[in-house]
Every structure is written in C-alpha cells, then in structure tokens.
FILUMNU-957981 format. One record per residue: residue in three letters; y, z, x of N, C-alpha, C in turn. Coordinates in steps of 0.001 Angstrom, whole numbers, plus 500000, padded with zeros to 6 digits. Layout:
N
alaYZXYZXYZX...
***
This chain:
325
unk498783500113500955500512499749499975501059500185500846unk501101500645501894502488500879502842502865499133503385unk501694498762503959501786497227504698502343496339503518unk502323496494502286502768495719501175504086495934501203unk504503497093501071505941497352501237506485496940502081unk506293497403503115506637496514504570506707495144504302unk506107494390503606506077492984503725507067492639503123unk507567493755501666508118493340500647509844493283501119unk509692494065502006511239494222502972511746493463503256unk513301492938502468514387492121503268514711492373504590unk514486491369505644515278491669506726516553491238506619unk517898492293507523519302491977506783519751492268508225unk521323491946508637522245492069509373523459492740509258unk523494493877509587524396494978509376525614494801510494unk526463495224509877527968495595510805528983496733510213unk529415497668511394529719498657511267531075498464510746unk531948498642509732533916498478509580533976499261509594unk535259499221510378536391500127510614537891499829510807unk538729500396510200540163499791509941540821499030511461unk541363498551511198542088497666512033543086496410512202unk543308495911513300544063494717513019543573493458511961unk543892492513511148543320491808510116544843490756510629unk544167489353511129544631488068510907544678487698510113unk546059487445509531546118486657507904546694485467508336unk546164484099507361546606483156508019546498482347506140unk548054481552506567548811480821506099548218479249506268unk547546478628505311547567477200505729548652476252505326unk548723474612506150549770474237505893549629472905506672unk550162471687505976549692470376506697550950470358507500unk551284469288508741552265469128509403552385468428510194unk553783467723511013553465466545511794554170466509512726unk553773466240513884554156466395515265555613465944515451unk556635466644516612557326465888517152557616466002518246unk557985465475519446557890465582520923559204466215520983unk558868467588521797560070468227522295561239467704522852unk560796466881523591562372465619524287561597464553523724unk562306463717523203562623462502522854563473461608523054unk563618460133523766565190459844524332564755457955524020unk565572457660523312565431455823523517566632455186524192unk565910454453525182566594454039526188567273452529525664unk568468452324526175569236451176525916570164450440526747unk569681448757526724570661448556527643571988448070527296unk573016448075528081574249448434527020574686446521527241unk574197445992527831574720444514528077573077443568527452unk573530442221527025572669441848526856572152440472527952unk572074441036529128571657439871529940569923439843529943unk569481438432530963568214438358530859567781439471532193unk566005439913531448565625441525531955564658440600533325unk565517440720534483564473440189535186563101440338535480unk562709440012536658561055439868536532560209440817536460unk560874442244536986560408443443537263560625444496536120unk559625444696535376559840445685534147558583446306534842unk558820447855535477558111448877536295557370449899535728unk557125449653534252556556450245533763555819449803532576unk555090450696531640554008450279530943553527450785529833unk553456450935528634553523451697527555552238452527527738unk552420454191527637551580455357528102551182455565529072unk552294455348530536552417455542531590553269456444531355unk552905457650532471553577458868532565554473458478533267unk555633459117533655556639458908534444557775459990535189unk558089460220535746558877461105536510560598461155535703unk561167462065536181562992462259535658563410461102537032unk563978460620536576564729459645537453564226458381537972unk562503457810537088562140456712537964562924455748537149unk562734454731538398563165453350537166562372452526536094unk562580452304535387562092451297534633562532450331533721unk563494449709534303563718448427534232564686448077534540unk565029446454534764566605446669535021566786444819534397unk568030444746534990568656443411533852569041442564535113unk569578441243534660569753440080535821571095440783536540unk571099441419537445572631442327538047573631440759538769unk573157439785538345573952439111539640575665438910538766unk575509438891537708576802438378536548577828440194536883unk576495440377536494577758441961536383578205442521537694unk577406442222538716577702442616540557578988442056540206unk579206440547540102580390439343540306581615440268539411unk581206440905538179581937441109537501583089442047538311unk582087443383538479582344444236539461583474444197540519unk583244442920541033583855442453542495585143442207541995unk584736441364541279586312440520540634586905442197540135unk586604442704539320587642444011539071587952444794539960unk587178444813540907588014445729542366588472445053543170unk588973443677543029589871443181543370590931442951542553unk591309443024541408591917443243540853592643444572540585unk592063445314540503592146447036540353593438447544542072unk592758446729542801593151446800544400595085446318544321unk595034445127543804596090444271543761597316445173542625unk596606445601541582597630446385540819597743447783541274unk596998448252542417597650449319542995598790449373544052unk598781448137544725599699447241545595601300446880544855unk600996446433543682602409446596542896602496447285542280unk601465448265541656602725449742541545603149450248542544unk602723450254543573603668450679545018604951449965545353unk604940448710545032605747447669545099607451448105543907unk606863448253542759607429448586541327608082449641541741unk607534451156542560607678452325542741608684452129543636unk608662451768544741609643451143546106610685450659545534unk610456449747544429611656449246543605612733450188543285unk611953450826542196612788452160541616613082453391542862unk612654453263544000613294454245544861612329455222545391unk610976455355544871610045456086545110608877455045545681unk607756455736546353606766455559546998605231456283546426unk604156455484546770602810456499545959602799457666546470unk603360458106547688603349459435548171604189460343547379unk605098460058546809605859460972546114605496460714544763unk603916460730544260603870460361542472603978461374541508unk603616462517542636603833463879542074605344464163541530unk606527463281542073608152463903541815608444462470540671unk607420461989540563608067460668539973608207461046538346unk609119461031537567609395461253536261607838460631535481unk607294461474534506606474460844533503606651459118533255unk608317459157532977608201458217531938608517456838532921unk609117457272534073609084456016535117607967455866535672unk606870456376535674605432456025536372604975455224534894unk605411455523533675604133454891532793604819453192533305unk606485453502532731606890452118533468606709451122534034unk606120452254535264605917451520536637604387450604536408unk603665451441535989601946450877535543602234450097534884unk602916449758533698603067448943532475603346447670533197unk604238447558534327604475446538534799603482446019536199unk602852446796536353602008446353537271600846445855536958unk600428446192535726599349445884535362597785447056535553unk598904448215535899597817448918537044596535449470535386unk596935450522534240596276451051533518595003449734533196unk595282448595533009594343447954532488593271447194533536unk594111447127534663593013446397535796592096448199536211unk592524449168535909591720450453535901590816450436535149unk590803450302533848589914450404532804588848449049532960unk589163447922533437588384447288533497587772447381534504unk588217447917536082587199448237536837586070449378536648unk586613450403535461585428451151535239584466450615534072unk584527449996533482583994449393532516582916448567533294unk583307447569534551582451447053535023581393447762535768unk582146448770536229581254449914537006580212450497536359unk580883450866535138579888451179534037578596449919533949unk578992448856533671578145448041532942576673447729534215unk577185447731535520576581447415536690575474448226536379unk575982449753536455575398451087536771573753451306535422unk574869450821534512573141450799533275572731449619532660unk573073448313534142571858447214534208570545447782534527unk570499449089534827569145449725535246569026450740534442unk567926450971533935567447451969532952566517452527533501unk567205453883534010566046455229534706565607456536533411unk564364456532534092563811458347532616564759459353532924unk565392460189531379566259460880531778565426462051532089unk564130461763531775563340463552531959562104462821532321unk560860463646532862559881463129533021558870463378531160unk557897461961531200557159462059530401556828460790529994unk556302460272529144555472459372529147556113457827528018unk555815457044528610556894455752528075555913455338526555unk557331454644525906555891454654524110556866453317523473unk556862452413522829557341451386522329558290450381523024unk557648450268524088557985449002524881556997447757524788unk558411447043524376557344445509523477558483444542524137unk559223444937524663560109443591525436559250442683526565unk559382441390527423558998441021527890559705440528529248unk559428440244530073560321440078531277560786438631531281unk562005438387531637562734437053531750562978437021530140unk563635437773529652563533437551527803564726438797527441unk565495438359526625566929439349526526566888440403526007unk567241441518526048566328442582525294567054442715523747unk566319442795522946566751442445520626567515444003520788unk568883442785520568569985443787520158569936444763519278unk570850445562519631570426447110518946569230447933518398unk568315447632519561567033448052519315566937449000520675unk566178449925520914565802450614522303565192449758523068unk565314449680524502564370448901525018562689449241524973unk562634451080525327561744451570525479562140453089524601unk561315453949524764561348455211523985560483455767525505unk561146457367526185560267458339526773560150459310526143unk559330459736525579559058461126525066557519462281525772unk558884463167526108557929464365526782557013465335525587unk555590465220525859554701465842524536554229467018525633unk554824467336526672554200468911526820554480470200525950unk555381469962525602555524471107524208556411470810522811unk554852470114522467555998469474521175556164470393520316unk557061469995519026557237470695518138556415470192517117unk556015471062515915555329470929514928555872471166513663unk556468470317512632557280470763511524556153470607509893unk556469471856509125555559472330508163556203472322507162unk555809472957506041556353473815505322555625474503504551unk556111475322504103555711477021503525556044477104502055unk555115477540500945555774477534499977556466478743499764unk557442478990499151558398480071498847558050481708498587unk557092481581497823556342483012498038555571483180499138unk555265482342499967554784482993501205555976483051502510unk556849483009501999558031483067503113557781484487503398unk557974485586502499557901486966503369556956487581503978unk555761486395504351554602486678505117554750486242506151unk555495485610506724556016484641507968557673485417508635unk557396485428510033558767485535510713559006484759511707unk559656484104512651559931483635513848559324484487514582unk558288484130515816557145484479516552555903485059516708unk555468484735514825553857484464514712553633483076515490unk552436483442515918551369482597516271551001481697514862unk550473480099515483550421479506514612548836478434515230unk547735478156514794546709477545515775547123476355514883unk547316474848516004547426473403515157545927472988515307unk545663471696514646544407471270514536544754469643514298unk545204469366515355545140467521514939543681466597513722unk544326466131512390543307465971511737542298465085512619unk542543463871513555542113462789513956541723463002515027unk541415464932515714540157464938516407539501466359516062unk538967465828516175537337467377515064537536467962516060unk537156469144516159536801470264517018538113470756517528unk539127470044517703540182470786518668541609471391518117unk541867472503518602543069473271518329543907473867519278unk545464473916519518545867474881520865547007475404519605unk547137476738520667547862477647519651549550477266519817unk549989477803519106551580477493519178552635478916518209unk553748479219518570554370479779517549555889479329516648unk556204480255516003557323479644515289558487480202515669unk559125479126515619560620479157516546562042479270515649unk561363478637514376562773478408513879562289478435512207unk563037478935510678562514479019509752563826478377509123unk563846477238508175564965476925507797565471477399506657unk566636478159506344567460479635505079567421478485503813unk566345477489503060566636476966502454565533476313501573unk565309476508500491564251476491499557564838475043498680unk563934473971499043563890472815498544563575472641497410unk563784471370496431563497471541495198562424471573494432unk561181471432495442559799472068495428559244472772495634unk560013474281495727559935475520496168559450475480497371unk559786475008498320559095474606499891559893475003500922unk559939475496501898560722475756503292560450475357503981unk560910474449505128560655474178506320560568474560507617unk559545475208508131559000475917508933559382474882510626unk559602475173511918559215474870513090558463475538513965unk557492475282514714556492475558515464556399474838516730unk556192475966518133556680475172519715555026475540519976unk554077474360520011552619474441520559553289474945522427unk552745475827522626552942476435524118551876475735525151unk551181475088525037550100474222525899550693472766526841unk550258473018528142551132471511528527549855470277528775unk548943471013527846547581470033527970546901469668527041unk547973469865526182547684469521524626547396467816524712unk546816467517523321546054465960522878546999466012521877unk548261466040521880549011465976520148550355465080520535unk550663463858520044551440462561520158552144462970518655unk553500462567519542554345462325518244554178462009517227unk554733462354515689554297461364514500552620461908514402unk552218462871514875550807462594514459550452463800513746unk550015463800512665549511464274511434548272465849511439unk548983467170511361548259468172511768547837469318510815unk547093469761510970547025470904510308546809472345510550unk547599473228510086548137474389510837547963475926509981unk547766476657510494547034478009510275548326478879510690unk548892479667510420549964480718510679549013482009510753unk548989482610511447548233483757512424549425484936512455unk548979486323511274549944487855511479548856488888511647unk549104489271513025548079490465512822548865491421511756unk547847492684510979548413493265509828547096494549510290unk548081495437510508547203496125511194546740497624509935unk545778498404510200544980498988509438544423498352508511unk543563498062508581543241496816507719541872497000507674unk540733497513506300539531497508506375538876495950506158unk537768495545507195537835494021506572536415493811507599unk535841492977506040534673492954506422534490491085506338unk533198490518507100533036489357507247532728487938506152unk533376487289505800533074486412504897531891486436503935unk530751486323504792529209486408504200528885487299503531unk529359488878503640529105489677503141529318489851501948unk530659489462501499530884489082499822529726488472499073unk529326489289498015528802487938496681529164488320495479unk528695487480494437529187487544493096528049487784492462unk528130488976491624526811489340490420527845489713489231unk527555488703488148528051488720486976529624488669487095unk530149487510488235531636487382488352532628488510488856unk531700489618489226532043490362490004532163490545491750unk533070490976492657532763490703493712531661491927493775unk531044491737495201529600493396495204529259492944496862unk529535493994497580529392494037498852528024495247499169unk526608494549499491525631495912500417525640496108501492unk525718497525501403525827498421502375524624499326502744unk524027499295504197522532499765504453522885501668504452unk522075502113503653522306503581503993520368503859503826unk519983504478504627518723505205504475517350504044504590unk517588502974504817516610502203504651516489501186503486unk517673501574502659517862500603501405519285499712501322unk519608498662500463520678498033500203521436498826499201unk522779499227499643523305499628497735524383499157497633unk524480498589496442525467498149495566526587498696495638unk527856497867495823529163498347495546530257497373495028unk530628497365493723531693496811493439532676497121494815unk533968496094495077534804496051495762536122495242495124unk537358495136495521538129494572495454538431494076497158unk539483492806496706539712492158498333541300491511497825unk541834491948499239543334491367499048543479490243500121unk543752490031501236543899488928501679542612488466502303unk542770487099502641541497486449503599542289485698504776unk541255485391505791541528484097506701539803483545506718unk539852482711507716538845482042507652537646482842507840unk537590483944508647536092484713508819536024486370507930unk536824486345507449536662487876506647537767488166505369unk537893488918504875538344489806503360539077491221504136unk539659491434503394540498492878503053539938493538502321unk539656494602502264539172495210501377539792496292500890unk540128496296499871541389497404499281540487498307498428unk539491498125497450538960499353497058537280498753496950unk536453500067497624535045500022496969534088500343498133unk534932500280499877534358500701500591535065501429501636unk533945502252502722534779503449503360534538502873504719unk535991503514505720535618503204507211534327503922507491unk533472502917508578532225503587508810531199502987507707unk531496502738507106530003501951506244529467500788506880unk528123500875506859527125499839507433526994498527506560unk527767497420506525528129496408505718526860495499506175unk526181494937505317525095494120505218525279492636504773unk525902491355506553526537489881506034525505489045506400unk524176489511506370523456488266506123522068488619505520unk521800487736505141520191488364504312520426488904502811unk521608488848502511522160489363500987522240488625500419unk521699487479499739522211486785498629521556487266497538unk520319487407497716519505487878496721519129489122496652unk519895490013497346519578491677497200519532492705495961unk519046493309495852519391494085494692519600495270494788unk520042496442493815520535497626494280519327498322494431unk519436499315495840518390499897496253517584499600496599unk517197498287496931516155497322497330516272497251499116unk514461497771499305514411498003500930514769497245501633unk514906497805502809515305496494503573515108496987505183unk514993495836505856514939496408507360515916495484508564unk516709496238509096517777495957509825517183495448511245unk517766494150511594517366493387512510518754493283513556unk518589493262514997519554493101515843519822491853515993
***
C-alpha cells in the first residue's frame, strides 16, 4: 500500500519566496533615431571629380574626406577674388591719402570718412567676393563632421549633385535614441533614469539596455506621452529608423514575487499551491504588478512560503507531492 501511495505522488519543484525588489515592466513599440546624424551638402553645382572616397555602410572618422567637386573653377575664382581684393586695398589707401590719412591711421579716421573711402575704392564688395570665393572652395570638399557610418550615398562620379538634396548622410549609431510612447495612465510609473530593454523586431533573440532621458510633458489627442531613451551600448545592432520593442524596467522594493508558472486558475480564481509536510496546499491569491517572469502577490501568501512552480497544473488541495531539486 505504501509503495502504491508513493507512486501516486506528483513530483514538483518549489521556491521559497521572500520580499525583495520587483522589476516592474511597461511594454511599448518605438523607433530608433541615431544619436548624431548629419546630411552633407555641396554648396555649388560643379561636377564631382573622379574620386568619391567612401561608400554606403563604410565607417569613417571625424575629418575624413568624403568627396570633392571639380575645384578648377573654384580655385580660379578665389585667385581672381584675391587679386581684386588686393587692388581694392591699394585703392583704399590712395583714397585715404587723398583725404589726408593713411591705412596706418585707420583708427583715427572718422567712421563716415572711412565708409566713403571704402565705397570709392570698392573695398567692401571686393572683400565680400573674396570671402565667398574662399567659402566655396573650402566647401568644394566634404569631410565627415564626426565619426560614424556613411548612408544614403547615391551620386556617381562625374555627375552633378542633385540640387537641394544631401550628397550623403553620416550616422553615428554608437548611442542611438529610441522614441516611443506610453499611455497617460502609465506616466506615473516612469521617470527619467529608468532602465529600458530594447529589442528590434528584425533581430530575433537580441536586446540591448538603455535608460530614459526625456519625457515630453504633454499628452496628445490619443492619450499618449512621447518618451525618449538612449541605448548605452556602443556595440549595438540598432540602425536609424529601425522598429523596436521597448520594455521599461523599474525596481519596486519590498514586494512578494512568485514565478509566473506558479499561478493557476481554478473556477476563474487565481490559485497558488504551496508545499507543507509532503502535501500541496491550495491558496487563493490576489496579484498586482507583473513582468515577463513573475507576479507580485498582494494577498494570500506569506514571506517564507515554499511555492510550487512546476508540476502544479493538475494538483488538488492536500495532494501528496514529492519535491525534486
């Protein structure tokens, strides 16, 4: 008879629950935005020279050359502007001498007299043309404004850049931002500095940690609040514009937590079995917050109870059980 009873016993696994920190979670969908992103433009529509030095997806360092225009016309324009500017300086000196001054005395020349002298010598116009020519030549070469990855480079060599369109984009994915929304009634549960876990839809089994850095203090017409988080891993696999799942995690202290598998339903009521003296004891419970792995118990269990979390699906009250490790 004892052997038969032993065979009828269900083997279960238990865990002793104690009050501690509970990682509260809020789920949301979001979009990745590069932490640094810059569209690069050519300022003039000259023909691109035979060298475009990078390609899409290539990592570049700050200051690295990206591409350059045909600089022949731009260099000649600067030389001509330089010559004209030097001539205007000499003409300005002649005008001042005619008025009884010299360039060495420029600080003593009355403002109105200097204005008239510069107008007669064409000084200001020559200076502006010189500065513009120097600016155009400088911007005939594109450099990376910061370290990052080249994106949206579609132009070909020996072709004019598309007017009004960026030649390419430099994207720094080292610390991307994640923009997402939470419900208005969830706003009280989050704050700046809370941890988040970001998982792209397109990369199964991959996630990266971050933290909330900004909560927009406004609720839209749909009852949603815009939140921004920053991913803290420089080796992440997130790209600008990628769709992601966001889990907001916040530690709440002094909570009694059970594994999710420990909770079963009996006649539409929540039940947790505990182990006591070789038997499974039936306990009606009430739950509060939950996350991916557990529930917070607000009523029905006590600190130190041995909760059955495996082998509990078909248990009855006071059913004989054997605990296995």
